[in-house]
C-alpha positions, 0 to 999 in steps of 0.5 A: 527497466523491467516491468516489475520495477516500474510497477513497484516504483509507481506503487512506492511514489503513489503510496508516499503521496496518497497514503504516507504523507497525508496520514502522517502529516495532514492536520486532522482539521483538514480531513473534513475538507477532503470529505473524510469525517473527523475523529476524536483527538485520541483516535487520530493516533490510529491514523498516524500509526497507519501512516507509519505502517505504510511508511515501513511497507514503502521502505521495504518495497524501495529496498526490493525495488533496487534489486527484486531478484535479490530482495523478493520480500519487498515484492511480497510485502507490496502484494500482501499490503495491496491485497489486504487494503483491497479487501478492507476498502472493498468491505467499507465501500460496498457494504455501506460503511461510508454512509456518513462520508461526503461524496469526495471522501467516498470517491477518494476511498473508491479510487484508492480501492481501484489503485490497490486492486490494480497493484494487487493484480499487477504484482501477483502477475509479475511476482510469480516468476520472481518467486518461483526463481527465488524458490529454486535458487540454490541456498547461499552459504552462510558466514561462520 
């Protein structure tokens, strides 16, 4: 299995376990237990929507995982989502925006930052040859 597929596979599994499932299904009352402050019930909708957005990204990545050469868009989606998450998490961690969070919550967010940063670097490095090959490939004829 090429390294790109391995990285995508790990990213898919970790995204499901660390982001999608908790954001979609973790009861709001358990967030304080893992060191993340509570929200108003109305604001919890944004947490659930974020989980749904990450699920959509994971589905696109999984589609690309089957054949990165045929479906490079999933690699690009994974790269962009990891880079975007890295920038947002970097801001919140290093500009003191988590001042009212418990230590465990700060550690979770920082570990997610490190994971997203590693995936950004790995996908950027591994995707360049794939994207260059996709650019130079001859156009496929379209069906009438």
